[in-house]
PASEGU-18286 format. One record per residue (C-alpha): residue in three letters; residue number from 1; x, y, z. Coordinates in Angstrom, 3 decimals. Layout:
BEGIN
<res->ALA n->NUM X->X Y->Y Z->Z>
...
This chain:
BEGIN
<res->UNK n->1 X->22.362 Y->0.723 Z->-11.960>
<res->UNK n->2 X->22.725 Y->-2.159 Z->-9.505>
<res->UNK n->3 X->19.288 Y->-2.319 Z->-7.901>
<res->UNK n->4 X->17.902 Y->-4.081 Z->-4.880>
<res->UNK n->5 X->14.191 Y->-4.477 Z->-5.498>
<res->UNK n->6 X->12.036 Y->-4.267 Z->-2.373>
<res->UNK n->7 X->9.749 Y->-7.278 Z->-2.375>
<res->UNK n->8 X->7.069 Y->-5.458 Z->-0.386>
<res->UNK n->9 X->6.482 Y->-1.840 Z->-1.338>
<res->UNK n->10 X->4.023 Y->0.781 Z->-0.103>
<res->UNK n->11 X->3.446 Y->4.165 Z->-1.734>
<res->UNK n->12 X->1.670 Y->7.215 Z->-0.338>
<res->UNK n->13 X->0.627 Y->8.956 Z->-3.540>
<res->UNK n->14 X->0.500 Y->12.622 Z->-2.580>
<res->UNK n->15 X->0.391 Y->15.930 Z->-4.439>
<res->UNK n->16 X->-2.309 Y->15.583 Z->-7.101>
<res->UNK n->17 X->-4.198 Y->18.708 Z->-6.057>
<res->UNK n->18 X->-1.082 Y->20.845 Z->-5.664>
<res->UNK n->19 X->0.196 Y->19.682 Z->-9.053>
<res->UNK n->20 X->-2.972 Y->21.019 Z->-10.689>
<res->UNK n->21 X->-3.124 Y->24.232 Z->-8.651>
<res->UNK n->22 X->0.460 Y->25.147 Z->-9.559>
<res->UNK n->23 X->-0.579 Y->24.963 Z->-13.191>
<res->UNK n->24 X->-3.733 Y->27.003 Z->-12.710>
<res->UNK n->25 X->-5.891 Y->23.939 Z->-13.316>
<res->UNK n->26 X->-8.808 Y->22.476 Z->-11.333>
<res->UNK n->27 X->-7.738 Y->19.856 Z->-8.758>
<res->UNK n->28 X->-9.631 Y->17.264 Z->-10.808>
<res->UNK n->29 X->-6.914 Y->17.429 Z->-13.471>
<res->UNK n->30 X->-4.338 Y->16.399 Z->-10.888>
<res->UNK n->31 X->-6.375 Y->13.411 Z->-9.764>
<res->UNK n->32 X->-6.891 Y->12.232 Z->-13.338>
<res->UNK n->33 X->-3.185 Y->12.616 Z->-14.135>
<res->UNK n->34 X->-2.313 Y->10.878 Z->-10.857>
<res->UNK n->35 X->-4.445 Y->7.880 Z->-11.806>
<res->UNK n->36 X->-2.557 Y->7.543 Z->-15.103>
<res->UNK n->37 X->0.750 Y->7.654 Z->-13.231>
<res->UNK n->38 X->-0.483 Y->5.001 Z->-10.797>
<res->UNK n->39 X->-1.316 Y->2.703 Z->-13.705>
<res->UNK n->40 X->2.224 Y->3.068 Z->-15.095>
<res->UNK n->41 X->3.939 Y->2.582 Z->-11.734>
<res->UNK n->42 X->1.891 Y->-0.561 Z->-11.050>
<res->UNK n->43 X->3.122 Y->-2.060 Z->-14.328>
<res->UNK n->44 X->6.697 Y->-0.922 Z->-13.624>
<res->UNK n->45 X->6.631 Y->-2.635 Z->-10.229>
<res->UNK n->46 X->5.282 Y->-5.823 Z->-11.780>
<res->UNK n->47 X->8.034 Y->-5.839 Z->-14.397>
<res->UNK n->48 X->10.787 Y->-5.065 Z->-11.884>
<res->UNK n->49 X->9.848 Y->-7.954 Z->-9.614>
<res->UNK n->50 X->8.058 Y->-6.294 Z->-6.702>
<res->UNK n->51 X->5.916 Y->-8.973 Z->-5.066>
<res->UNK n->52 X->3.410 Y->-6.831 Z->-3.141>
<res->UNK n->53 X->2.503 Y->-3.191 Z->-3.801>
<res->UNK n->54 X->0.201 Y->-1.259 Z->-1.459>
<res->UNK n->55 X->-1.108 Y->2.085 Z->-2.737>
<res->UNK n->56 X->-2.767 Y->4.603 Z->-0.432>
<res->UNK n->57 X->-5.630 Y->5.469 Z->-2.766>
<res->UNK n->58 X->-8.207 Y->7.019 Z->-0.400>
<res->UNK n->59 X->-7.861 Y->7.517 Z->3.350>
<res->UNK n->60 X->-10.513 Y->7.659 Z->6.061>
<res->UNK n->61 X->-9.648 Y->11.352 Z->6.389>
<res->UNK n->62 X->-10.275 Y->11.965 Z->2.681>
<res->UNK n->63 X->-14.022 Y->11.688 Z->3.353>
<res->UNK n->64 X->-13.718 Y->15.140 Z->4.965>
<res->UNK n->65 X->-12.757 Y->16.773 Z->1.662>
<res->UNK n->66 X->-15.362 Y->18.817 Z->-0.277>
<res->UNK n->67 X->-18.151 Y->16.533 Z->-1.465>
<res->UNK n->68 X->-17.561 Y->17.493 Z->-5.087>
<res->UNK n->69 X->-13.952 Y->16.279 Z->-4.884>
<res->UNK n->70 X->-14.948 Y->13.072 Z->-3.085>
<res->UNK n->71 X->-17.527 Y->12.334 Z->-5.783>
<res->UNK n->72 X->-14.898 Y->12.906 Z->-8.460>
<res->UNK n->73 X->-12.449 Y->10.540 Z->-6.756>
<res->UNK n->74 X->-15.143 Y->7.865 Z->-6.568>
<res->UNK n->75 X->-15.912 Y->8.278 Z->-10.291>
<res->UNK n->76 X->-12.216 Y->8.029 Z->-11.172>
<res->UNK n->77 X->-11.888 Y->4.884 Z->-9.049>
<res->UNK n->78 X->-14.957 Y->3.311 Z->-10.622>
<res->UNK n->79 X->-13.687 Y->4.071 Z->-14.119>
<res->UNK n->80 X->-10.236 Y->2.673 Z->-13.291>
<res->UNK n->81 X->-11.662 Y->-0.606 Z->-11.993>
<res->UNK n->82 X->-13.907 Y->-1.064 Z->-15.025>
<res->UNK n->83 X->-11.187 Y->-0.212 Z->-17.550>
<res->UNK n->84 X->-8.202 Y->-1.901 Z->-15.958>
<res->UNK n->85 X->-9.452 Y->-5.160 Z->-14.447>
<res->UNK n->86 X->-8.865 Y->-7.139 Z->-17.631>
<res->UNK n->87 X->-5.436 Y->-5.531 Z->-18.050>
<res->UNK n->88 X->-4.560 Y->-6.668 Z->-14.538>
<res->UNK n->89 X->-5.530 Y->-10.203 Z->-15.529>
<res->UNK n->90 X->-3.361 Y->-9.990 Z->-18.670>
<res->UNK n->91 X->-0.409 Y->-8.793 Z->-16.589>
<res->UNK n->92 X->-0.981 Y->-11.563 Z->-14.004>
<res->UNK n->93 X->-1.606 Y->-8.969 Z->-11.252>
<res->UNK n->94 X->-3.804 Y->-9.940 Z->-8.296>
<res->UNK n->95 X->-5.980 Y->-7.167 Z->-6.874>
<res->UNK n->96 X->-7.274 Y->-6.705 Z->-3.347>
<res->UNK n->97 X->-8.511 Y->-3.901 Z->-1.112>
<res->UNK n->98 X->-8.185 Y->-2.962 Z->2.565>
<res->UNK n->99 X->-10.373 Y->-0.380 Z->4.284>
<res->UNK n->100 X->-13.856 Y->0.486 Z->5.486>
<res->UNK n->101 X->-15.565 Y->-0.858 Z->2.392>
<res->UNK n->102 X->-19.027 Y->-0.378 Z->3.876>
<res->UNK n->103 X->-18.600 Y->3.377 Z->3.407>
<res->UNK n->104 X->-18.026 Y->3.055 Z->-0.354>
<res->UNK n->105 X->-20.844 Y->3.501 Z->-2.900>
<res->UNK n->106 X->-22.552 Y->0.295 Z->-4.051>
<res->UNK n->107 X->-21.310 Y->0.604 Z->-7.639>
<res->UNK n->108 X->-17.723 Y->0.847 Z->-6.381>
<res->UNK n->109 X->-18.238 Y->-2.224 Z->-4.202>
<res->UNK n->110 X->-19.514 Y->-4.215 Z->-7.184>
<res->UNK n->111 X->-16.525 Y->-3.144 Z->-9.266>
<res->UNK n->112 X->-14.140 Y->-4.096 Z->-6.447>
<res->UNK n->113 X->-15.731 Y->-7.512 Z->-6.006>
<res->UNK n->114 X->-15.498 Y->-8.122 Z->-9.748>
<res->UNK n->115 X->-11.836 Y->-7.098 Z->-9.895>
<res->UNK n->116 X->-10.949 Y->-9.280 Z->-6.903>
<res->UNK n->117 X->-12.773 Y->-12.265 Z->-8.381>
<res->UNK n->118 X->-11.316 Y->-11.856 Z->-11.898>
<res->UNK n->119 X->-7.731 Y->-11.574 Z->-10.634>
<res->UNK n->120 X->-7.912 Y->-14.138 Z->-7.822>
<res->UNK n->121 X->-5.963 Y->-16.712 Z->-9.856>
<res->UNK n->122 X->-3.142 Y->-14.314 Z->-10.780>
<res->UNK n->123 X->0.260 Y->-15.221 Z->-9.344>
<res->UNK n->124 X->2.354 Y->-12.151 Z->-10.156>
<res->UNK n->125 X->2.328 Y->-8.814 Z->-8.371>
<res->UNK n->126 X->-0.190 Y->-8.530 Z->-5.537>
<res->UNK n->127 X->-1.699 Y->-5.042 Z->-5.793>
<res->UNK n->128 X->-3.412 Y->-3.717 Z->-2.663>
<res->UNK n->129 X->-5.511 Y->-0.561 Z->-2.700>
<res->UNK n->130 X->-6.018 Y->1.251 Z->0.603>
<res->UNK n->131 X->-9.578 Y->2.565 Z->0.155>
<res->UNK n->132 X->-11.358 Y->4.380 Z->2.967>
<res->UNK n->133 X->-8.392 Y->3.102 Z->4.939>
<res->UNK n->134 X->-6.752 Y->4.321 Z->8.144>
<res->UNK n->135 X->-4.116 Y->2.614 Z->10.241>
<res->UNK n->136 X->-5.722 Y->3.574 Z->13.541>
<res->UNK n->137 X->-9.056 Y->2.232 Z->12.338>
<res->UNK n->138 X->-7.468 Y->-1.069 Z->11.289>
<res->UNK n->139 X->-5.766 Y->-1.492 Z->14.670>
<res->UNK n->140 X->-8.981 Y->-0.599 Z->16.503>
<res->UNK n->141 X->-10.927 Y->-3.155 Z->14.477>
<res->UNK n->142 X->-8.348 Y->-5.840 Z->15.268>
<res->UNK n->143 X->-8.641 Y->-5.030 Z->18.987>
<res->UNK n->144 X->-12.433 Y->-5.192 Z->18.790>
<res->UNK n->145 X->-12.329 Y->-8.560 Z->17.030>
<res->UNK n->146 X->-9.966 Y->-10.026 Z->19.607>
<res->UNK n->147 X->-12.049 Y->-8.625 Z->22.492>
<res->UNK n->148 X->-15.200 Y->-10.220 Z->21.074>
<res->UNK n->149 X->-13.450 Y->-13.598 Z->20.874>
<res->UNK n->150 X->-12.288 Y->-13.278 Z->24.470>
<res->UNK n->151 X->-15.808 Y->-12.354 Z->25.548>
<res->UNK n->152 X->-17.238 Y->-15.402 Z->23.772>
<res->UNK n->153 X->-14.597 Y->-17.704 Z->25.256>
<res->UNK n->154 X->-12.962 Y->-18.432 Z->21.902>
<res->UNK n->155 X->-9.707 Y->-16.835 Z->23.070>
<res->UNK n->156 X->-7.924 Y->-16.382 Z->26.397>
<res->UNK n->157 X->-6.053 Y->-13.204 Z->27.326>
<res->UNK n->158 X->-2.749 Y->-15.061 Z->27.686>
<res->UNK n->159 X->-2.997 Y->-16.143 Z->24.027>
<res->UNK n->160 X->-2.636 Y->-12.577 Z->22.771>
<res->UNK n->161 X->0.726 Y->-11.911 Z->21.133>
<res->UNK n->162 X->2.008 Y->-10.093 Z->18.051>
<res->UNK n->163 X->1.381 Y->-13.055 Z->15.759>
<res->UNK n->164 X->-2.239 Y->-13.388 Z->16.852>
<res->UNK n->165 X->-2.777 Y->-9.633 Z->16.574>
<res->UNK n->166 X->-1.420 Y->-9.589 Z->13.011>
<res->UNK n->167 X->-3.842 Y->-12.356 Z->12.093>
<res->UNK n->168 X->-6.679 Y->-9.943 Z->12.891>
<res->UNK n->169 X->-5.395 Y->-7.143 Z->10.664>
<res->UNK n->170 X->-6.917 Y->-6.599 Z->7.221>
<res->UNK n->171 X->-3.627 Y->-6.667 Z->5.335>
<res->UNK n->172 X->-2.163 Y->-9.986 Z->4.135>
<res->UNK n->173 X->-0.272 Y->-12.119 Z->6.629>
<res->UNK n->174 X->3.360 Y->-11.042 Z->7.086>
<res->UNK n->175 X->2.885 Y->-7.880 Z->5.024>
<res->UNK n->176 X->5.561 Y->-5.567 Z->6.403>
<res->UNK n->177 X->6.739 Y->-3.175 Z->3.665>
<res->UNK n->178 X->10.458 Y->-3.200 Z->2.982>
<res->UNK n->179 X->10.149 Y->0.337 Z->1.640>
<res->UNK n->180 X->7.585 Y->3.132 Z->1.946>
<res->UNK n->181 X->7.691 Y->5.912 Z->-0.662>
<res->UNK n->182 X->5.923 Y->9.232 Z->-0.137>
<res->UNK n->183 X->5.742 Y->11.898 Z->-2.804>
<res->UNK n->184 X->5.137 Y->15.686 Z->-2.645>
<res->UNK n->185 X->7.757 Y->16.566 Z->-0.031>
<res->UNK n->186 X->5.606 Y->15.818 Z->3.001>
<res->UNK n->187 X->7.491 Y->13.849 Z->5.669>
<res->UNK n->188 X->4.853 Y->11.876 Z->7.537>
<res->UNK n->189 X->2.981 Y->8.574 Z->7.230>
<res->UNK n->190 X->-0.569 Y->10.009 Z->7.435>
<res->UNK n->191 X->-2.160 Y->7.056 Z->9.218>
<res->UNK n->192 X->-1.020 Y->4.479 Z->6.635>
<res->UNK n->193 X->-0.153 Y->0.921 Z->7.735>
<res->UNK n->194 X->0.809 Y->2.020 Z->11.245>
<res->UNK n->195 X->1.411 Y->-1.505 Z->12.549>
<res->UNK n->196 X->3.021 Y->-2.873 Z->9.408>
<res->UNK n->197 X->5.697 Y->-0.178 Z->8.894>
<res->UNK n->198 X->7.440 Y->-0.626 Z->12.253>
<res->UNK n->199 X->10.718 Y->-1.594 Z->10.532>
<res->UNK n->200 X->10.147 Y->-0.258 Z->7.036>
<res->UNK n->201 X->12.637 Y->1.981 Z->5.282>
<res->UNK n->202 X->11.273 Y->5.367 Z->4.156>
<res->UNK n->203 X->11.947 Y->7.391 Z->1.040>
<res->UNK n->204 X->10.546 Y->10.914 Z->0.791>
<res->UNK n->205 X->10.717 Y->12.830 Z->-2.462>
<res->UNK n->206 X->9.598 Y->16.402 Z->-3.298>
<res->UNK n->207 X->8.244 Y->15.143 Z->-6.628>
<res->UNK n->208 X->4.470 Y->15.530 Z->-6.820>
<res->UNK n->209 X->2.703 Y->12.278 Z->-7.642>
<res->UNK n->210 X->1.546 Y->13.288 Z->-11.169>
<res->UNK n->211 X->5.219 Y->13.911 Z->-12.031>
<res->UNK n->212 X->6.446 Y->10.635 Z->-10.527>
<res->UNK n->213 X->7.949 Y->8.312 Z->-13.138>
<res->UNK n->214 X->9.824 Y->5.066 Z->-13.484>
<res->UNK n->215 X->13.103 Y->6.965 Z->-13.146>
<res->UNK n->216 X->11.895 Y->8.325 Z->-9.783>
<res->UNK n->217 X->10.957 Y->4.793 Z->-8.748>
<res->UNK n->218 X->14.424 Y->3.527 Z->-9.689>
<res->UNK n->219 X->16.028 Y->6.353 Z->-7.700>
<res->UNK n->220 X->14.018 Y->5.246 Z->-4.670>
<res->UNK n->221 X->15.170 Y->1.653 Z->-5.190>
<res->UNK n->222 X->18.792 Y->2.778 Z->-5.541>
<res->UNK n->223 X->18.466 Y->4.702 Z->-2.283>
<res->UNK n->224 X->16.960 Y->1.599 Z->-0.678>
<res->UNK n->225 X->19.909 Y->-0.490 Z->-1.898>
<res->UNK n->226 X->22.267 Y->1.657 Z->0.179>
<res->UNK n->227 X->20.295 Y->1.141 Z->3.374>
<res->UNK n->228 X->21.601 Y->-1.205 Z->6.058>
<res->UNK n->229 X->18.599 Y->-2.811 Z->7.705>
<res->UNK n->230 X->19.344 Y->-3.998 Z->11.264>
<res->UNK n->231 X->15.850 Y->-4.736 Z->12.662>
<res->UNK n->232 X->17.087 Y->-3.756 Z->16.131>
<res->UNK n->233 X->20.219 Y->-5.907 Z->15.928>
<res->UNK n->234 X->23.881 Y->-4.837 Z->15.843>
<res->UNK n->235 X->26.025 Y->-5.525 Z->12.786>
<res->UNK n->236 X->27.796 Y->-8.583 Z->14.225>
<res->UNK n->237 X->24.493 Y->-10.130 Z->15.190>
<res->UNK n->238 X->23.202 Y->-9.640 Z->11.654>
<res->UNK n->239 X->26.310 Y->-11.303 Z->10.220>
<res->UNK n->240 X->25.980 Y->-14.246 Z->12.609>
<res->UNK n->241 X->22.267 Y->-14.535 Z->11.817>
<res->UNK n->242 X->22.962 Y->-14.530 Z->8.072>
<res->UNK n->243 X->25.740 Y->-17.116 Z->8.482>
<res->UNK n->244 X->23.459 Y->-19.367 Z->10.516>
<res->UNK n->245 X->20.754 Y->-19.070 Z->7.857>
<res->UNK n->246 X->23.285 Y->-20.013 Z->5.167>
<res->UNK n->247 X->24.400 Y->-23.082 Z->7.117>
<res->UNK n->248 X->20.771 Y->-24.200 Z->7.471>
<res->UNK n->249 X->20.351 Y->-23.960 Z->3.706>
<res->UNK n->250 X->23.479 Y->-26.061 Z->3.209>
């Protein structure tokens, strides 16, 4: 299979609860199985050459789920961070988090800080967890930060542009996913990376996340290979742009 590997990938991991319910199992089984799948897919992405992988692990809306399920998800996250941090170091994977971290339990925050610190020197795959994350919240926070700087005189209104706005987002600079994958058959973005996915390609699959495998990932990449990304341009403009870029390299 002739693959084109997206350098920046985002995945909305959906369907854990439904996977368990269809098997007559408690939803907790789906979340545990989904965590194991996430571990495998992270390693697959690292081996395939993905540079940045953002996983939607826990949204701002997920806080509204039954408290028992929220507590379980927090325990699973805590266990993952404690068990896998050293494996991330061994695989040269750098870990970071975006989201309303102040809402997370203190033990989770300590585990996150430890994982970030231990992997800070890693130069391979950059793994980003969206935890207590929402795209609208991130955009609102960026607006608030810019407004405060204008109020203090640090910024002027005429200085506001897309580049400056992006500098106030939580995600890394220039992080615009080439491809967004969503599992479980749902066809929506669910408040994930609303600013960053303006020109992303999307791949929706009916496969529930606990059933998602490397072969499913490769199918998504093969589908991505067949896409023709224009970024608002027409074909001739893209050709001319590519030719100009080649001449600059020469």
